[in-house]
PDB file of N, CA, C and O in Angstrom:
ATOM      1  N   LYS A   1      32.527  24.825 110.465  1.00  0.00           N
ATOM      2  CA  LYS A   1      32.539  24.362 109.080  1.00  0.00           C
ATOM      3  C   LYS A   1      33.976  24.081 108.642  1.00  0.00           C
ATOM      4  O   LYS A   1      34.919  24.642 109.201  1.00  0.00           O
ATOM      5  N   PRO A   2      34.143  23.215 107.645  1.00  0.00           N
ATOM      6  CA  PRO A   2      35.490  22.887 107.173  1.00  0.00           C
ATOM      7  C   PRO A   2      36.187  24.116 106.596  1.00  0.00           C
ATOM      8  O   PRO A   2      35.551  24.980 105.992  1.00  0.00           O
ATOM      9  N   VAL A   3      37.493  24.179 106.788  1.00  0.00           N
ATOM     10  CA  VAL A   3      38.268  25.310 106.285  1.00  0.00           C
ATOM     11  C   VAL A   3      39.077  24.862 105.079  1.00  0.00           C
ATOM     12  O   VAL A   3      39.786  23.857 105.130  1.00  0.00           O
ATOM     13  N   ARG A   4      38.962  25.621 103.993  1.00  0.00           N
ATOM     14  CA  ARG A   4      39.671  25.265 102.767  1.00  0.00           C
ATOM     15  C   ARG A   4      41.066  25.884 102.751  1.00  0.00           C
ATOM     16  O   ARG A   4      41.344  26.861 103.447  1.00  0.00           O
ATOM     17  N   VAL A   5      41.924  25.291 101.943  1.00  0.00           N
ATOM     18  CA  VAL A   5      43.291  25.797 101.825  1.00  0.00           C
ATOM     19  C   VAL A   5      43.272  27.207 101.256  1.00  0.00           C
ATOM     20  O   VAL A   5      42.619  27.466 100.245  1.00  0.00           O
ATOM     21  N   GLY A   6      43.983  28.112 101.902  1.00  0.00           N
ATOM     22  CA  GLY A   6      44.060  29.489 101.436  1.00  0.00           C
ATOM     23  C   GLY A   6      42.848  30.327 101.779  1.00  0.00           C
ATOM     24  O   GLY A   6      42.762  31.486 101.373  1.00  0.00           O
ATOM     25  N   GLU A   7      41.909  29.761 102.518  1.00  0.00           N
ATOM     26  CA  GLU A   7      40.704  30.507 102.871  1.00  0.00           C
ATOM     27  C   GLU A   7      41.004  31.509 103.982  1.00  0.00           C
ATOM     28  O   GLU A   7      41.769  31.229 104.905  1.00  0.00           O
ATOM     29  N   CYS A   8      40.391  32.668 103.871  1.00  0.00           N
ATOM     30  CA  CYS A   8      40.539  33.695 104.897  1.00  0.00           C
ATOM     31  C   CYS A   8      39.364  33.577 105.857  1.00  0.00           C
ATOM     32  O   CYS A   8      38.221  33.822 105.472  1.00  0.00           O
ATOM     33  N   VAL A   9      39.635  33.205 107.096  1.00  0.00           N
ATOM     34  CA  VAL A   9      38.558  33.000 108.050  1.00  0.00           C
ATOM     35  C   VAL A   9      38.679  33.979 109.207  1.00  0.00           C
ATOM     36  O   VAL A   9      39.769  34.444 109.541  1.00  0.00           O
ATOM     37  N   GLU A  10      37.540  34.280 109.807  1.00  0.00           N
ATOM     38  CA  GLU A  10      37.512  35.199 110.940  1.00  0.00           C
ATOM     39  C   GLU A  10      37.960  34.462 112.193  1.00  0.00           C
ATOM     40  O   GLU A  10      37.457  33.379 112.492  1.00  0.00           O
ATOM     41  N   PHE A  11      38.895  35.038 112.921  1.00  0.00           N
ATOM     42  CA  PHE A  11      39.456  34.395 114.100  1.00  0.00           C
ATOM     43  C   PHE A  11      38.488  34.476 115.273  1.00  0.00           C
ATOM     44  O   PHE A  11      38.357  35.525 115.904  1.00  0.00           O
ATOM     45  N   PHE A  12      37.813  33.372 115.564  1.00  0.00           N
ATOM     46  CA  PHE A  12      36.870  33.287 116.678  1.00  0.00           C
ATOM     47  C   PHE A  12      35.708  34.269 116.555  1.00  0.00           C
ATOM     48  O   PHE A  12      34.899  34.378 117.477  1.00  0.00           O
ATOM     49  N   GLY A  13      35.609  34.981 115.440  1.00  0.00           N
ATOM     50  CA  GLY A  13      34.527  35.944 115.269  1.00  0.00           C
ATOM     51  C   GLY A  13      34.601  37.094 116.252  1.00  0.00           C
ATOM     52  O   GLY A  13      33.602  37.769 116.498  1.00  0.00           O
ATOM     53  N   GLU A  14      35.779  37.322 116.816  1.00  0.00           N
ATOM     54  CA  GLU A  14      35.910  38.372 117.819  1.00  0.00           C
ATOM     55  C   GLU A  14      36.465  39.650 117.217  1.00  0.00           C
ATOM     56  O   GLU A  14      37.343  39.612 116.355  1.00  0.00           O
ATOM     57  N   GLY A  15      35.952  40.772 117.671  1.00  0.00           N
ATOM     58  CA  GLY A  15      36.497  42.063 117.264  1.00  0.00           C
ATOM     59  C   GLY A  15      37.388  42.591 118.370  1.00  0.00           C
ATOM     60  O   GLY A  15      37.015  42.565 119.543  1.00  0.00           O
ATOM     61  N   TYR A  16      38.553  43.066 118.001  1.00  0.00           N
ATOM     62  CA  TYR A  16      39.468  43.613 118.991  1.00  0.00           C
ATOM     63  C   TYR A  16      39.372  45.131 118.980  1.00  0.00           C
ATOM     64  O   TYR A  16      39.622  45.772 117.960  1.00  0.00           O
ATOM     65  N   HIS A  17      39.008  45.698 120.123  1.00  0.00           N
ATOM     66  CA  HIS A  17      38.835  47.145 120.211  1.00  0.00           C
ATOM     67  C   HIS A  17      40.145  47.799 120.642  1.00  0.00           C
ATOM     68  O   HIS A  17      40.623  47.581 121.755  1.00  0.00           O
ATOM     69  N   ILE A  18      40.710  48.596 119.758  1.00  0.00           N
ATOM     70  CA  ILE A  18      41.944  49.303 120.078  1.00  0.00           C
ATOM     71  C   ILE A  18      41.699  50.792 119.878  1.00  0.00           C
ATOM     72  O   ILE A  18      41.540  51.257 118.750  1.00  0.00           O
ATOM     73  N   GLY A  19      41.670  51.527 120.965  1.00  0.00           N
ATOM     74  CA  GLY A  19      41.363  52.949 120.881  1.00  0.00           C
ATOM     75  C   GLY A  19      39.934  53.132 120.412  1.00  0.00           C
ATOM     76  O   GLY A  19      39.018  52.510 120.949  1.00  0.00           O
ATOM     77  N   LYS A  20      39.735  53.977 119.419  1.00  0.00           N
ATOM     78  CA  LYS A  20      38.393  54.212 118.897  1.00  0.00           C
ATOM     79  C   LYS A  20      38.074  53.279 117.736  1.00  0.00           C
ATOM     80  O   LYS A  20      36.934  53.217 117.275  1.00  0.00           O
ATOM     81  N   SER A  21      39.094  52.550 117.262  1.00  0.00           N
ATOM     82  CA  SER A  21      38.871  51.671 116.115  1.00  0.00           C
ATOM     83  C   SER A  21      38.627  50.241 116.572  1.00  0.00           C
ATOM     84  O   SER A  21      39.158  49.804 117.593  1.00  0.00           O
ATOM     85  N   SER A  22      37.833  49.531 115.819  1.00  0.00           N
ATOM     86  CA  SER A  22      37.558  48.131 116.116  1.00  0.00           C
ATOM     87  C   SER A  22      37.982  47.286 114.920  1.00  0.00           C
ATOM     88  O   SER A  22      37.529  47.513 113.798  1.00  0.00           O
ATOM     89  N   ILE A  23      38.851  46.315 115.167  1.00  0.00           N
ATOM     90  CA  ILE A  23      39.295  45.458 114.075  1.00  0.00           C
ATOM     91  C   ILE A  23      38.962  44.009 114.384  1.00  0.00           C
ATOM     92  O   ILE A  23      38.724  43.650 115.537  1.00  0.00           O
ATOM     93  N   THR A  24      38.946  43.196 113.374  1.00  0.00           N
ATOM     94  CA  THR A  24      38.753  41.766 113.550  1.00  0.00           C
ATOM     95  C   THR A  24      39.972  41.048 112.991  1.00  0.00           C
ATOM     96  O   THR A  24      40.422  41.334 111.882  1.00  0.00           O
ATOM     97  N   VAL A  25      40.489  40.131 113.758  1.00  0.00           N
ATOM     98  CA  VAL A  25      41.669  39.397 113.327  1.00  0.00           C
ATOM     99  C   VAL A  25      41.240  38.212 112.481  1.00  0.00           C
ATOM    100  O   VAL A  25      40.377  37.429 112.877  1.00  0.00           O
ATOM    101  N   TYR A  26      41.850  38.092 111.320  1.00  0.00           N
ATOM    102  CA  TYR A  26      41.556  36.969 110.441  1.00  0.00           C
ATOM    103  C   TYR A  26      42.795  36.103 110.299  1.00  0.00           C
ATOM    104  O   TYR A  26      43.921  36.576 110.452  1.00  0.00           O
ATOM    105  N   ILE A  27      42.572  34.834 110.005  1.00  0.00           N
ATOM    106  CA  ILE A  27      43.703  33.958 109.755  1.00  0.00           C
ATOM    107  C   ILE A  27      43.530  33.280 108.413  1.00  0.00           C
ATOM    108  O   ILE A  27      42.416  32.947 108.008  1.00  0.00           O
ATOM    109  N   VAL A  28      44.633  33.082 107.732  1.00  0.00           N
ATOM    110  CA  VAL A  28      44.628  32.348 106.476  1.00  0.00           C
ATOM    111  C   VAL A  28      45.245  30.989 106.746  1.00  0.00           C
ATOM    112  O   VAL A  28      46.376  30.899 107.224  1.00  0.00           O
ATOM    113  N   VAL A  29      44.517  29.942 106.443  1.00  0.00           N
ATOM    114  CA  VAL A  29      44.992  28.609 106.778  1.00  0.00           C
ATOM    115  C   VAL A  29      45.507  27.881 105.559  1.00  0.00           C
ATOM    116  O   VAL A  29      44.958  27.994 104.463  1.00  0.00           O
ATOM    117  N   LYS A  30      46.574  27.131 105.773  1.00  0.00           N
ATOM    118  CA  LYS A  30      47.097  26.240 104.754  1.00  0.00           C
ATOM    119  C   LYS A  30      47.191  24.854 105.371  1.00  0.00           C
ATOM    120  O   LYS A  30      47.753  24.688 106.453  1.00  0.00           O
ATOM    121  N   ILE A  31      46.649  23.873 104.693  1.00  0.00           N
ATOM    122  CA  ILE A  31      46.652  22.515 105.215  1.00  0.00           C
ATOM    123  C   ILE A  31      47.758  21.713 104.541  1.00  0.00           C
ATOM    124  O   ILE A  31      47.824  21.639 103.314  1.00  0.00           O
ATOM    125  N   SER A  32      48.612  21.124 105.340  1.00  0.00           N
ATOM    126  CA  SER A  32      49.682  20.297 104.798  1.00  0.00           C
ATOM    127  C   SER A  32      49.660  18.928 105.465  1.00  0.00           C
ATOM    128  O   SER A  32      49.410  18.812 106.664  1.00  0.00           O
ATOM    129  N   ALA A  33      49.924  17.895 104.672  1.00  0.00           N
ATOM    130  CA  ALA A  33      49.889  16.538 105.204  1.00  0.00           C
ATOM    131  C   ALA A  33      51.075  16.289 106.122  1.00  0.00           C
ATOM    132  O   ALA A  33      52.194  16.705 105.825  1.00  0.00           O
ATOM    133  N   ALA A  34      50.835  15.624 107.213  1.00  0.00           N
ATOM    134  CA  ALA A  34      51.908  15.249 108.123  1.00  0.00           C
ATOM    135  C   ALA A  34      52.060  13.727 108.082  1.00  0.00           C
ATOM    136  O   ALA A  34      51.286  13.045 107.410  1.00  0.00           O
ATOM    137  N   LEU A  35      53.046  13.199 108.793  1.00  0.00           N
ATOM    138  CA  LEU A  35      53.236  11.750 108.811  1.00  0.00           C
ATOM    139  C   LEU A  35      51.998  11.063 109.357  1.00  0.00           C
ATOM    140  O   LEU A  35      51.571  10.025 108.850  1.00  0.00           O
ATOM    141  N   VAL A  36      51.433  11.649 110.386  1.00  0.00           N
ATOM    142  CA  VAL A  36      50.190  11.116 110.949  1.00  0.00           C
ATOM    143  C   VAL A  36      49.183  12.244 111.020  1.00  0.00           C
ATOM    144  O   VAL A  36      49.406  13.232 111.719  1.00  0.00           O
ATOM    145  N   GLY A  37      48.083  12.110 110.311  1.00  0.00           N
ATOM    146  CA  GLY A  37      47.052  13.135 110.316  1.00  0.00           C
ATOM    147  C   GLY A  37      47.479  14.361 109.536  1.00  0.00           C
ATOM    148  O   GLY A  37      48.274  14.273 108.600  1.00  0.00           O
ATOM    149  N   GLU A  38      46.947  15.500 109.928  1.00  0.00           N
ATOM    150  CA  GLU A  38      47.255  16.743 109.248  1.00  0.00           C
ATOM    151  C   GLU A  38      47.582  17.826 110.252  1.00  0.00           C
ATOM    152  O   GLU A  38      47.075  17.825 111.373  1.00  0.00           O
ATOM    153  N   THR A  39      48.435  18.750 109.841  1.00  0.00           N
ATOM    154  CA  THR A  39      48.706  19.921 110.669  1.00  0.00           C
ATOM    155  C   THR A  39      48.232  21.153 109.934  1.00  0.00           C
ATOM    156  O   THR A  39      48.253  21.201 108.705  1.00  0.00           O
ATOM    157  N   ILE A  40      47.811  22.130 110.675  1.00  0.00           N
ATOM    158  CA  ILE A  40      47.293  23.353 110.078  1.00  0.00           C
ATOM    159  C   ILE A  40      48.198  24.511 110.452  1.00  0.00           C
ATOM    160  O   ILE A  40      48.420  24.787 111.631  1.00  0.00           O
ATOM    161  N   GLU A  41      48.714  25.183 109.443  1.00  0.00           N
ATOM    162  CA  GLU A  41      49.509  26.373 109.680  1.00  0.00           C
ATOM    163  C   GLU A  41      48.633  27.576 109.390  1.00  0.00           C
ATOM    164  O   GLU A  41      48.092  27.710 108.293  1.00  0.00           O
ATOM    165  N   ALA A  42      48.498  28.440 110.366  1.00  0.00           N
ATOM    166  CA  ALA A  42      47.633  29.602 110.194  1.00  0.00           C
ATOM    167  C   ALA A  42      48.476  30.864 110.213  1.00  0.00           C
ATOM    168  O   ALA A  42      49.310  31.058 111.096  1.00  0.00           O
ATOM    169  N   PHE A  43      48.250  31.703 109.241  1.00  0.00           N
ATOM    170  CA  PHE A  43      48.984  32.952 109.156  1.00  0.00           C
ATOM    171  C   PHE A  43      48.030  34.107 109.438  1.00  0.00           C
ATOM    172  O   PHE A  43      46.975  34.233 108.816  1.00  0.00           O
ATOM    173  N   ARG A  44      48.425  34.938 110.383  1.00  0.00           N
ATOM    174  CA  ARG A  44      47.539  36.022 110.808  1.00  0.00           C
ATOM    175  C   ARG A  44      47.796  37.269 109.976  1.00  0.00           C
ATOM    176  O   ARG A  44      48.938  37.689 109.791  1.00  0.00           O
ATOM    177  N   TYR A  45      46.727  37.842 109.485  1.00  0.00           N
ATOM    178  CA  TYR A  45      46.826  39.078 108.713  1.00  0.00           C
ATOM    179  C   TYR A  45      46.021  40.158 109.430  1.00  0.00           C
ATOM    180  O   TYR A  45      44.801  40.044 109.551  1.00  0.00           O
ATOM    181  N   THR A  46      46.681  41.183 109.894  1.00  0.00           N
ATOM    182  CA  THR A  46      45.974  42.235 110.607  1.00  0.00           C
ATOM    183  C   THR A  46      46.731  43.553 110.486  1.00  0.00           C
ATOM    184  O   THR A  46      47.948  43.571 110.305  1.00  0.00           O
ATOM    185  N   THR A  47      46.001  44.639 110.587  1.00  0.00           N
ATOM    186  CA  THR A  47      46.635  45.950 110.473  1.00  0.00           C
ATOM    187  C   THR A  47      47.214  46.400 111.805  1.00  0.00           C
ATOM    188  O   THR A  47      48.017  47.331 111.851  1.00  0.00           O
ATOM    189  N   VAL A  48      46.811  45.745 112.887  1.00  0.00           N
ATOM    190  CA  VAL A  48      47.276  46.119 114.216  1.00  0.00           C
ATOM    191  C   VAL A  48      47.878  44.899 114.899  1.00  0.00           C
ATOM    192  O   VAL A  48      47.346  43.793 114.797  1.00  0.00           O
ATOM    193  N   MET A  49      48.981  45.108 115.590  1.00  0.00           N
ATOM    194  CA  MET A  49      49.612  44.003 116.301  1.00  0.00           C
ATOM    195  C   MET A  49      48.733  43.604 117.480  1.00  0.00           C
ATOM    196  O   MET A  49      48.552  44.385 118.415  1.00  0.00           O
ATOM    197  N   VAL A  50      48.199  42.418 117.438  1.00  0.00           N
ATOM    198  CA  VAL A  50      47.309  41.956 118.498  1.00  0.00           C
ATOM    199  C   VAL A  50      47.838  40.643 119.058  1.00  0.00           C
ATOM    200  O   VAL A  50      48.179  39.729 118.307  1.00  0.00           O
ATOM    201  N   SER A  51      47.902  40.557 120.361  1.00  0.00           N
ATOM    202  CA  SER A  51      48.372  39.334 120.994  1.00  0.00           C
ATOM    203  C   SER A  51      47.226  38.345 121.116  1.00  0.00           C
ATOM    204  O   SER A  51      46.233  38.608 121.794  1.00  0.00           O
ATOM    205  N   ILE A  52      47.374  37.202 120.450  1.00  0.00           N
ATOM    206  CA  ILE A  52      46.297  36.210 120.504  1.00  0.00           C
ATOM    207  C   ILE A  52      46.817  34.867 120.997  1.00  0.00           C
ATOM    208  O   ILE A  52      46.148  33.843 120.851  1.00  0.00           O
ATOM    209  N   ASP A  53      48.008  34.873 121.578  1.00  0.00           N
ATOM    210  CA  ASP A  53      48.613  33.631 122.040  1.00  0.00           C
ATOM    211  C   ASP A  53      47.728  32.905 123.045  1.00  0.00           C
ATOM    212  O   ASP A  53      47.642  31.677 123.028  1.00  0.00           O
ATOM    213  N   SER A  54      47.073  33.661 123.922  1.00  0.00           N
ATOM    214  CA  SER A  54      46.242  33.042 124.944  1.00  0.00           C
ATOM    215  C   SER A  54      45.014  32.373 124.345  1.00  0.00           C
ATOM    216  O   SER A  54      44.432  31.470 124.945  1.00  0.00           O
ATOM    217  N   LYS A  55      44.620  32.832 123.137  1.00  0.00           N
ATOM    218  CA  LYS A  55      43.440  32.260 122.502  1.00  0.00           C
ATOM    219  C   LYS A  55      43.744  30.903 121.868  1.00  0.00           C
ATOM    220  O   LYS A  55      42.839  30.093 121.669  1.00  0.00           O
ATOM    221  N   LEU A  56      45.001  30.658 121.553  1.00  0.00           N
ATOM    222  CA  LEU A  56      45.362  29.468 120.787  1.00  0.00           C
ATOM    223  C   LEU A  56      45.232  28.179 121.585  1.00  0.00           C
ATOM    224  O   LEU A  56      45.077  27.100 121.012  1.00  0.00           O
ATOM    225  N   LYS A  57      45.294  28.291 122.901  1.00  0.00           N
ATOM    226  CA  LYS A  57      45.254  27.093 123.729  1.00  0.00           C
ATOM    227  C   LYS A  57      43.920  26.369 123.627  1.00  0.00           C
ATOM    228  O   LYS A  57      43.839  25.174 123.912  1.00  0.00           O
ATOM    229  N   SER A  58      42.874  27.083 123.222  1.00  0.00           N
ATOM    230  CA  SER A  58      41.556  26.465 123.154  1.00  0.00           C
ATOM    231  C   SER A  58      41.258  25.876 121.782  1.00  0.00           C
ATOM    232  O   SER A  58      40.194  25.293 121.575  1.00  0.00           O
ATOM    233  N   LEU A  59      42.198  26.026 120.834  1.00  0.00           N
ATOM    234  CA  LEU A  59      41.963  25.477 119.507  1.00  0.00           C
ATOM    235  C   LEU A  59      42.091  23.958 119.530  1.00  0.00           C
ATOM    236  O   LEU A  59      42.965  23.419 120.208  1.00  0.00           O
ATOM    237  N   PRO A  60      41.220  23.261 118.789  1.00  0.00           N
ATOM    238  CA  PRO A  60      41.195  21.792 118.809  1.00  0.00           C
ATOM    239  C   PRO A  60      42.193  21.153 117.859  1.00  0.00           C
ATOM    240  O   PRO A  60      42.117  19.948 117.621  1.00  0.00           O
ATOM    241  N   PHE A  61      43.135  21.927 117.304  1.00  0.00           N
ATOM    242  CA  PHE A  61      44.122  21.348 116.399  1.00  0.00           C
ATOM    243  C   PHE A  61      45.437  22.109 116.515  1.00  0.00           C
ATOM    244  O   PHE A  61      45.448  23.260 116.954  1.00  0.00           O
ATOM    245  N   PRO A  62      46.539  21.483 116.129  1.00  0.00           N
ATOM    246  CA  PRO A  62      47.837  22.160 116.192  1.00  0.00           C
ATOM    247  C   PRO A  62      47.838  23.376 115.282  1.00  0.00           C
ATOM    248  O   PRO A  62      47.357  23.313 114.150  1.00  0.00           O
ATOM    249  N   ILE A  63      48.375  24.478 115.775  1.00  0.00           N
ATOM    250  CA  ILE A  63      48.332  25.697 114.985  1.00  0.00           C
ATOM    251  C   ILE A  63      49.578  26.525 115.259  1.00  0.00           C
ATOM    252  O   ILE A  63      50.077  26.579 116.383  1.00  0.00           O
ATOM    253  N   ALA A  64      50.070  27.170 114.204  1.00  0.00           N
ATOM    254  CA  ALA A  64      51.220  28.054 114.348  1.00  0.00           C
ATOM    255  C   ALA A  64      50.846  29.412 113.788  1.00  0.00           C
ATOM    256  O   ALA A  64      50.336  29.509 112.672  1.00  0.00           O
ATOM    257  N   ILE A  65      51.097  30.457 114.555  1.00  0.00           N
ATOM    258  CA  ILE A  65      50.703  31.799 114.132  1.00  0.00           C
ATOM    259  C   ILE A  65      51.943  32.587 113.724  1.00  0.00           C
ATOM    260  O   ILE A  65      52.947  32.613 114.437  1.00  0.00           O
ATOM    261  N   GLN A  66      51.852  33.216 112.585  1.00  0.00           N
ATOM    262  CA  GLN A  66      52.935  34.082 112.114  1.00  0.00           C
ATOM    263  C   GLN A  66      52.338  35.425 111.731  1.00  0.00           C
ATOM    264  O   GLN A  66      51.476  35.503 110.856  1.00  0.00           O
ATOM    265  N   ASN A  67      52.801  36.482 112.389  1.00  0.00           N
ATOM    266  CA  ASN A  67      52.269  37.813 112.116  1.00  0.00           C
ATOM    267  C   ASN A  67      53.003  38.421 110.932  1.00  0.00           C
ATOM    268  O   ASN A  67      54.225  38.573 110.961  1.00  0.00           O
ATOM    269  N   THR A  68      52.256  38.767 109.892  1.00  0.00           N
ATOM    270  CA  THR A  68      52.873  39.323 108.696  1.00  0.00           C
ATOM    271  C   THR A  68      52.681  40.826 108.603  1.00  0.00           C
ATOM    272  O   THR A  68      53.348  41.490 107.810  1.00  0.00           O
ATOM    273  N   GLY A  69      51.759  41.378 109.420  1.00  0.00           N
ATOM    274  CA  GLY A  69      51.507  42.807 109.374  1.00  0.00           C
ATOM    275  C   GLY A  69      50.612  43.208 108.226  1.00  0.00           C
ATOM    276  O   GLY A  69      50.364  44.396 108.021  1.00  0.00           O
ATOM    277  N   ASN A  70      50.120  42.237 107.471  1.00  0.00           N
ATOM    278  CA  ASN A  70      49.219  42.543 106.361  1.00  0.00           C
ATOM    279  C   ASN A  70      47.772  42.321 106.773  1.00  0.00           C
ATOM    280  O   ASN A  70      47.485  41.537 107.678  1.00  0.00           O
ATOM    281  N   TYR A  71      46.870  43.016 106.104  1.00  0.00           N
ATOM    282  CA  TYR A  71      45.452  42.891 106.430  1.00  0.00           C
ATOM    283  C   TYR A  71      44.771  41.937 105.469  1.00  0.00           C
ATOM    284  O   TYR A  71      44.939  42.036 104.253  1.00  0.00           O
ATOM    285  N   CYS A  72      44.018  41.034 106.010  1.00  0.00           N
ATOM    286  CA  CYS A  72      43.310  40.057 105.199  1.00  0.00           C
ATOM    287  C   CYS A  72      41.819  40.363 105.234  1.00  0.00           C
ATOM    288  O   CYS A  72      41.164  40.049 106.228  1.00  0.00           O
ATOM    289  N   PRO A  73      41.259  40.962 104.194  1.00  0.00           N
ATOM    290  CA  PRO A  73      39.831  41.267 104.161  1.00  0.00           C
ATOM    291  C   PRO A  73      39.003  39.994 104.168  1.00  0.00           C
ATOM    292  O   PRO A  73      39.427  38.962 103.649  1.00  0.00           O
ATOM    293  N   LYS A  74      37.820  40.075 104.760  1.00  0.00           N
ATOM    294  CA  LYS A  74      36.961  38.897 104.840  1.00  0.00           C
ATOM    295  C   LYS A  74      36.503  38.458 103.451  1.00  0.00           C
ATOM    296  O   LYS A  74      36.202  37.284 103.239  1.00  0.00           O
ATOM    297  N   THR A  75      36.451  39.392 102.512  1.00  0.00           N
ATOM    298  CA  THR A  75      35.955  39.076 101.176  1.00  0.00           C
ATOM    299  C   THR A  75      37.052  38.527 100.276  1.00  0.00           C
ATOM    300  O   THR A  75      36.782  38.068  99.166  1.00  0.00           O
ATOM    301  N   ASP A  76      38.286  38.574 100.756  1.00  0.00           N
ATOM    302  CA  ASP A  76      39.399  38.100  99.944  1.00  0.00           C
ATOM    303  C   ASP A  76      39.501  36.588 100.052  1.00  0.00           C
ATOM    304  O   ASP A  76      39.765  36.055 101.130  1.00  0.00           O
ATOM    305  N   LYS A  77      39.291  35.890  98.931  1.00  0.00           N
ATOM    306  CA  LYS A  77      39.275  34.432  98.965  1.00  0.00           C
ATOM    307  C   LYS A  77      40.675  33.840  98.924  1.00  0.00           C
ATOM    308  O   LYS A  77      40.894  32.732  99.414  1.00  0.00           O
ATOM    309  N   ASN A  78      41.611  34.556  98.352  1.00  0.00           N
ATOM    310  CA  ASN A  78      42.972  34.045  98.254  1.00  0.00           C
ATOM    311  C   ASN A  78      43.976  35.170  98.448  1.00  0.00           C
ATOM    312  O   ASN A  78      44.534  35.671  97.472  1.00  0.00           O
ATOM    313  N   PRO A  79      44.217  35.578  99.695  1.00  0.00           N
ATOM    314  CA  PRO A  79      45.038  36.745  99.981  1.00  0.00           C
ATOM    315  C   PRO A  79      46.545  36.507  99.882  1.00  0.00           C
ATOM    316  O   PRO A  79      47.325  37.460  99.898  1.00  0.00           O
ATOM    317  N   VAL A  80      46.951  35.262  99.781  1.00  0.00           N
ATOM    318  CA  VAL A  80      48.399  35.006  99.768  1.00  0.00           C
ATOM    319  C   VAL A  80      48.960  35.017  98.367  1.00  0.00           C
ATOM    320  O   VAL A  80      50.161  34.819  98.181  1.00  0.00           O
TER     321      VAL A  80
END
């Protein structure tokens, strides 16, 4: 489905199991116009440092990940 600006979306719907706790990585996307087409900057909000670089290669659009160390709840519509 289309992603809106500032929307908090679940990253691949995957849960990352760390120790006894299970977390889900979410990304907040901001859409900005480029000279040709659009680029999507995604900011990752999570309580645990998780390496997701290997997952990015399968994304169908240009994406940049910045870890802020903050948690983005799924119910939060505008976390930034």
